[in-house]
N, C-alpha and C positions, 0 to 999 in steps of 0.2 A: 504493500500500500504506500509506504514512504517513497519507494522508488518511483511509483506512478505519479505521486504528487510532485516529486522532484522534476520528473520529465515534463509534466504539465506546466510547472512554474517556469522551467527553462524555456519552454516553447513560448509562453506568454511574454517572458522578458525579451526573447528574440524578436517576436512580432512587434512589441512596443519599440524596440530599438530600430527595426526596419522602418516602421511608420514615422518615427522621429527623424530618421535620416532622409526619408522621402520628403517629409515636410520641410526640412532644411534645404534640400535640393530644389524643391518647388519655390521656396522663398528666395533662394539665390537666383533663380531664373526670372522672378517677378521684377518688372521695372516699375518703380514708384515714381510718379510724376505729380507735380503740384501746379495748380492753375492759380495765378494771382488775379484778384478781382478788384473790388473796391469796398465801399461801406456796405453794411448788411441791409440798409434800407433802400439802396439804389437797385438798378437792374443788373449791374455787373456781377454781384454775388450770386443771384439765382441763375444768371447765364452760365457762370462757371459750374454751378451745381447741375444745371441741365446737361452740359457737355459731359461732365463726370458721370452722370447717371447712365447715359446711353453707352458710354465706353465701359463702365464697370459691369454692365450686364454681360459683356463678352470677355470678362477678365481671364477666364480659363482658355479662351481661344487665342488671345494675344499676350497673356501673362503681363498685363498692364493694370496697375491700380492707380486711379486718379483720386487726389484729394484737392480740396479747395481752400484757399486762404484769403481772408479779408485783408485788404491792404490800403495804402494811402491813395491808390489810383494809378492813372496811366503812366506818369513819369516814374513813379516807384517801380511799376511792373517792368517797364523797359530796362531800367537800370539793374533790377534784380535778375532778369533774364540774361542780360549781358554779363553779369558777374557769375552766373551759374547757380544762383540761389533759387530761381524758379525755372521751370521748363517751358511754361506757357503763361500768357497773360492776356487780359482784355484791355485794349488800349484804344483811345479815341483816334479816329483817322487823322486828325490834325497833328496829334502827338507822334503818330507813326511817321508822317511826312517830315516833321521837324527832326526826329531822331535820325532818320535815314540821310537827311541833308545837313546834319550838324548845325541846326538852328536852335534858338531859344535856350532851354536848359542844357543843350548839348553843344553850344557854340564853343565853349572852352575845351570840350572833350573831342570835338570833331564828329564826323559822320559815324554812326553806329553800323559798321559794315557787316556785322554778323547777324543783324536783325533780319528775320524772315517773316513774311506774311503767310497765313494759313487760309483764313476766309474772313469776310466781314459779317456782321450780324445786324442788329436792329439800328434804326435811325435814332439819333439823340438830339433833342431840341435844347437850345440855350433858353432856359426858362427863368423868368424874372417874376418873383412873387412878392407882393407888398401888402402891408396892412391897409385896410380901408381908411383908417383914421390918420394915415401918414401923409395924405394929400399928394400921393404919387400916382399920376395918371399916365405919364409918358416917361421914357427913360431920361429925358432932360430934367425931370423933376427930382432926380436923385441927388442933385447938387446940395451939399450941406447935410445930407441924410446919413444915417448909420446903415451901412450895407455890407453884407457878407459876400466876399468875392471868391471864397474857396481857399482851402489849405494849400500851402506850397507842396508840390509833388502830385497835385491832382491836375487832370486835364482841364477841368472846368475853370480853373483860376485864370488861365490865359484867355479862354473864351470870354470871361467876364471883362477882362481888361480890354480885349479887342472890341467888345460891344460898347464899352464906355468911351474908348478912344474914338470910335466911329461917330459917337454922339458929341465929341468935343469935350469930354470930361476926363480930367487927369485923376486917376484913382488915388494918387498919393497926396494930392492937394485939394481936390474939389469935393471929396466925400470923406466920411469917417469910415475907413475900410476895416472890416473884421476879416480874419483869415482862418476861420475854423472849418472843420469837416462838414460836409453837406448834412450828415446825420444830426448834427447839433443845431443847425440853423432853424428848423421849425420850432424847437423849444425856445430859442432866443427870440424869435418873432412873436410867438404867443405870450412870452413873458414881458414883452415890451422893451427888450434890450437892444433890438435892432428894428429898423423900419422896413427893410426889404432884404432879399437874398437872391443870388443867382444860383442856378443848378443846371448843369448840362446832363440830361438824363433821358432815357427812354420812358415812354408813358404807356400805362399808368405807373406812377412812382409812389412807393409807400411813404417816403419822406414828404412829398408834396400833398398826399392825402392827409397826412398828419397836420401839415401847415394850414390846410383849407378846412379842417373839420373842428378847429378849436373855438373857444369862446370869442377870441379876437377875430373879427371878420377879415378876410383877405381876398386878394384877387391877383390874376395874372396881368402883368404890364406888357403890352405888345412892343416888340422891337422891330421898327419899320425903317424905311429910308436906308436900306442896307446894300444898295447897288455898289457903293464904294468898297465895302468889305468883301462882297462876292467877287469883285474884280481883282482885288489885291491878293486874296487867299483862295487857291483852287480847291481846297478841301471843304469849303463851306457851301451850303446850299439853302434855299428857302425852305422853311418848315412851318407846320401848323400844329398847334396843340389842341386836340379835340376836347372841348369843354365838357362834353357828356361824361367824361371819365372822372370829373371832379364836381359832383353836385354841391359840395360845400362852398365852392368859390362863388364870388359875387358876379363874375362874368356871365353874360347871357349868350355870347357868340364865341366861335372858335378864335384862337389867338394867333396872330401872325408873328413869326420870329425867324431865326435861322438855326442851322445845326450842322452836325457832323454824323459820322457813323461809328458804332462800336466795331472794333476789329479784333480778331484773334491772332496773336503773333507768337513767335518762338525764336530760337537761335539756330543757326546752321549747324551748331554742335549737337543738337538733339538728333538722335538717330532717325534715319529715313523711315524705318518700319514703324516707329512709334507715331510719327506725324501722319503717315499713311493710314494707320489703324484709326486714329482719332477722326481724321477727315472722312474716311469711309463710313464710320459708324454714324456720324452726324448726318451725312448726306443720304445714307441708305435708310435711316430712320427719320427722314425729313418731316413727314406729316406728324409723327409722334413728337418730334422736337418742337415743331411750331406750336403745339398745344401746351407746352410747358410754361409759357408766359404770354400774356396778351400783347406785349411789345413785338412779338415775332409774327403777328398775324399777316403782315404785308410781305413777309419774306418769300422769295423764290430762289430756286437753286442758282439761277443766273445772276440775280442781284447780290448774292453772297460773295461774288467775286469783284464787286465794285468797291471803290474807295481804298484800294490797296496800293500804297506807295513803295513798300519794300518788295524786293524780289520774292516770288512765291517759293516756299520751301520745296525741295525736290520730292519729298514724301507726299505733299499735297498735290503737286503737279502730276505725279504719277497717277493718282486717282482721277484727277480732272481729265487727263488724256484718255484714260480707260473708258470714261463715260461720255466723252465728246464735249466737255465743257471748255476745253482748251485745244 
């Protein structure tokens, strides 16, 4: 009896050892990748989550496991990808353009030559929200007001500055500029600590719903007369904010403004098979992906290749050529 128990115990130990070694081997083969997004109340964070979700469903097929990280936004994501701290990131199309050409925050660093595009996603509108009691009806009324323009490291900060400059407003001299994250702005507006804030975001946005649903009544301020800014910057385009998405706002009609696109980027150092797998899973599950957020409703496979300034990563290009998109 003792001999039989010994044999059984030995077999169990051997099996456990084999399963453990198999688990280690599987873990060694698994590629762990992180997607940098933005604040959790914006669209970047759920966008990263949506991409990770469709890829992780096929983790045994590709041996890829995606995680999502909330970050400071576009500039942070580009820099983290270039340093190897992130594999992928969601980045505004204007920031992609500036990084590739060595402009704005990258002027001293030079062109980010390893940055690669994968695909573009939803449109993002430069949204200006003001309190009804602030007497701000147009962008020109921001002079002398307390306005959040966005935190350093975010894509929206430069959009805010561009919008103000186009209106003849110097953000360092003509307004009392706050520079906090977009997620903090609705609370500041509702508490009366600022009069208005900019937010470049896809709609609907949780942060803007928060800003328009509080006790302090608020509204969108249209940003018009933008022909100059459209001519100067090729990555901007006219945009409209559908007011039906924000029943708490005081506006009664859709709001004119301008905007960019959210894009998905990586580095040339990220392996081709990883980028191919992510691209393929998003596009092959396109209808499912579109349903993951209302901001994706207008997406088509074709327009997901618009707004890309960086060279397309070979892994993504391989898929696009296979399906005739390139």
